[in-house]
C-alpha positions, 0 to 999 in steps of 0.5 A: 500500500502506498504512503499516499493511500495509507495516510488518510486511513491512518489511525491515531488514538483509535480513530482515522484522523482524516475521516474524523476531520471530514465528519466534523464538517458534515451535516449533523442533526438538522444542520446542513454540511458546510461547504469546504473553503480553500482554507479548509482544503489547505488544512486537510492537505497539511493533515495528510502530509503530516500523516504521510511524514509520520508514516515515513519517519516511523518506517525509518525508525523501524528500519534503524531498530531492525538494523541494530538487532530489533526490539529490545536489543537495540536499546541495551547498553554496550557495557564494554564500550562504556568502560 
């Protein structure tokens, strides 16, 4: 799955961020949905970029940890190197 597709589906604290953002702006209990402005679209775009970058950075961290023996080996102190 590409990062572009996975970013809008990304979950944070149990909910999909992009889906929640859009739902918050949709019709509710007799109130019509408000049209999205150019500013709204720019904000949504920034959210997608932030999520995409988060996924990329998490992947880099996972790769670095794997390259050093995985969890929890990567975080064990090298006693010989410290003395």
